[in-house]
N, C-alpha and C positions, 0 to 999 in steps of 0.2 A: 978228285981231291976236294975236301970239305972247305968252305969259305971260312975266314976268320970270324970269331964271335962278334967282333965289332961291326961287321957288315949287317947284323940284325938290329943295329941301334935305331933305325927309323921306325920300328914298331911302336914304341911309346908315343912318338909324334903322330903316327896314324891313329892311335887310340885317342890322342888328345883332340883330333878333329872328327871323332865319331859323333853321331847325333846326340847320344847321351851326354858327352862332354860339352857339346855346344849348348845344350839345354841347361847344364849345371852352371854355366856362366850367367844365366838369367837370375840366379840367386843373388849375385853381387849387387845389382841396382836395388833389389828388394831389401837386402841387408843395409844398404846405404840409406834408403828411405826410412827404414825402421830406426836406425841410429839417429837420423835427423829429427824424427818425430820425438824420440826420447829427449834429445838435447833441447828441442824447442819447448817441450812440456816443462822441463826443469828450469829453464832460463827466461822464458817469455814473461814480461811484465813483472819482473822481480825488483823489489826495493825493500830496504830495511835489513832485518837480521837474517843473514844467510843460514844460520844454524836452524832457526825455526822453519824457514822456507824449505830447506832440504829435508828436514824431518817430516814436515807436513806433506809435501809433494812426493817425497820418497815412499811414504806409505801407500799413497794412491798409485804410484808408478809400479810398485811391487805387486799390488793387487791386480792391476791390469795385465802385467806380464804373466802372472800365474793363470789368470782366467783365459788369456789369449792362447797360451800353450795347451791348457786343458781342453778347451772347446775345439781348437783346431785338430789336435791329435785324435780326440774321441770321435769327431764327426767323420774324418777321413777313414778311420778304421771301421766305423759303423757302416759307412757306405761301401766299403770293400767287402765285408762279409754278407751284406744284403744285396750286393750287385745292383744298387739303385742310388743315383746321385741326387734324388729328391728327398730321401729319408734322412732324418737326423735322430740323435738319441732322445730328443724331447718327445718324439712320437711314442716312446715306451711309457711315458707318463711321469717323468722325473719332475717336471715343472708343476704338474697337478699334485704330486705327492708332497712336494715342498709347500705348496699352498695349504694342503690339508694339515700338515704338521704345524704350520704357523697358526692356523685357525684353531686346531685342537689345543695348542699351548695357551692361546688367548682365552678359550672357553674354560680350560681347566685351572689356569693360574690367575686369571682375572687381572687385578690391579698390579700384581707382582710381575707381570710380563715385562714391562718396560725396564725394571730394575735388573731382572735376570738376563734380559737380552743385552744389557750393557756389561754384565758381569763376565761374560766371555766363555771360556774354554769348554766346559763340560757340555753346554747346550750345543755348541758347534759340533763337537765330536759325536754327541748323541744323534744329531741330524744326519751326519755323514754315515754313521753306523747303521741307522734305521733305513736310510735310502739305499745304501749299498746292499744291506742284508735282504731287504725285500726284493730288490732287483735280482740278486743272485738266487734267491729262493724261487722266483718266477722262472728264471732261466733253467734251474735244476729240474723243476717240475714239468716244463713244457718242451724242452729241447731234447729231441730224439734223433735217431739215425736217418729219419726220412728227410727227403729234400723239401717237403712241404712244411716242416716243423718251424722253420725260421719265419715263414710268412704267417703261420698261425701265432707265433710269438708276437709279431707286430700287431696283428689284429686284436689279440688279447691285451696288448699294451694300450692300444687306442681305447678299448672298452674300459680298462681299469682307469685310464686317464679321465674319461667321462665320469666314472663313478667317484673318483677322488675329488673332481671339481664340484660335483653335485653335493657331496658330503661337506666340502669346505664352504660352499655357499649356504648350506643349511646352518652350519655352526656360526658363520658370520652374521646371519640374521638373528641369532639368539644372544649374541654377546652385547656388551655395553657399547654405545656409539664411540666413546673415547678409546676403548680397546680395538674397535673396528678400524679406527684411524691408524693405530700402530701396526695392525696387520696389513692394512692397505699399503702403507709405506714400504713394507718388506716384500711386496709382490712385484716391485719394479727394481731392476738391478741398479745398485748405487755404489759408487766407489768413494763416496764422501764419508760414509759411516762404517768403514772397515776397521775392525779392532786390530791394532798393530801386533798384539801378542798372538793372534791367530795365524799370522803370515808364516811363521816358522813351522808350525804344525802342518799347514796347508802345503808348504814347499816340500816337506818330508814325504807326505802322502803322495803328492803328484810326482816327485822324483822317483819314488819306488815303483809307481805304476808305469812311468815313462821308461824306466830301465827294463821292466818286464816286457813292455811292448817292443823295445829296441831289440831284444833277443829274438823276437818273432818276425822282424822286418823281412828277412830273406824269404819267408814263406808267403808273405802277403801278395807279392807279385804273381805267384802261382795261384794263390787262393782267388785272386780277382778273375782268373780265367774260368771259374766255375767249379762246382763241387766234383763232378765226374773227372774232369781233367786233373784237378788237384789230387784226388785219390789215386788216379792212375800214375801220377808222377811221384808218388810216395809221401805226400804231405798228410800227416795225421789230422784229417779235416775236423772231426768233431772236437778233439782236444784243443786244437788251435783256436777254433771259433769260441769255445767255452772260456778259454783263457783271455781271449780278446774281449769278450763280453764283460768279464770281471774287471778288466782294465778300464773299459768304457764306463762301467758303473761307478768305480772309484773316482775317476776324473770328473764326471758330470756331477756327482754328489758333492765333491769338495768345492767345485766352482759355484754350484748353486747355493750351497750353504754359506759360502764366503760372501758373496755379493748379491745373490738373488738370481732369478731365472733370466736368461737371454735366449730366446727361442730361435731366432733366425740368424744369429751370428755365424754358427757353424755352417749353415747352408751357403751363406754368402762367401766365406773365406775358402771353403773347399772347392766350390765351382770356379772361383777366380783362380785358385791354384792350378786346377786342371787346365784352365784356359791359358794361363801364362806359361806353364811348363809344357803344354801340348803333349802330355804322356801320362801314363798311369803308374810309373815307377815310384815306389813309396820313398825311396831315399831322396827323391827330388820333390815329390808333392807334399810330403810331411813338413820339411823345413819351409817350403814355399807357403803353405797354409799358415804356419806359425808366424812367419814374417808379415804376411798380409793381415792377419788378425792384430798383430802389434801396431801396424800402420793405421788400421781403421780405428782401433780403440784409443790409442794414445794420440795419434794425429787428430782424430775427431774430437777428443776431449780438449786438446789444446786449442783447436779452432773455435769450439763453442764457448769455452770457459775464459780463455785469455785473449782471444782476438775479437770475437763477436760479443763477448761479455753477456752471454745468455745463461739463464738458469736451467735450461732444458738438459736433461740427462742424455748422454750419448747413446744409452741403450734404447731410448725411444726412437731416435733417428735410425739406428741400426735395425730395429724391429720394423719400421716403416719401409725402408729400402729392401730388407730381406723378405718382407711379405710380398712386395711387388715382384721381386725375383721369383719367389715361389709360385705366384699366380701365373707369371709368364712361362715358367718351365712346365707347369701342369697344362696350361693352354696349348703350348706348342706340342707337348706329348700327345694330347687328345686329338689335335688336328692331324698328326701323323697317322 
């Protein structure tokens, strides 16, 4: 005689105590810290007109949230398809391409650069389109069915990065010193000079890329097992990787064009997410990386700007810490 259906009720409770469910609870303290960092940033040291304070800090807050989401998602996905936790999208040459675009704009536009850089819209969209288009063209030309093609893509990305940096250095030696100062300011990520009207366009582009990536999340856990296993399990490997590379290109291009390059933030948040969640499941590591990026960016900006009253940009601190982590990971890998 079959038992009543309600005797099977303990199954959901058993699932609730599974390792994946226990790890999911670790997202709660991260979310609480992220919310606390946001509240602290918006309220610490406030006095005077709240309308002005909310508008001024709200713009910076929105920029940091967009950059945190873009860098966290793009880095985790890039490390998934390359099967390497040391690599980041900056290795493809995005930062160097951004530097070359800024140097070329200063060289071609001259004294008009400062006015156009404040004018907004079309320059931002042009930078995003150029950076995304060149990256997609590189992927299209170099990515083949062979397992070695992705590694070749990374090597070519490093080579192009060196080329872009060399060309940018040449152009910056030829421009006027006043224009060089303008370009130099744009080579460091800054959340103080973000144009508010660019936030809506950035949010739309990043939301579209994130939704596209969200559709592919079930495949990423299989993809992280390796190309051969993914193909044997029925995952369309090449198409999935190409779509992911396009998503990464859009996210990194939008983030870099909005505030400037942040090379090591992705390396920092992705490896912290792997360590905190202690697994490779993307439905856990992706939100963990986003929350950690929010904590580091917004919490760090609050600490430097409103508690310690320092003028140092948070990106400089993140680059220093991330650079140390990169050297540590490379050294440990070499010792093994």
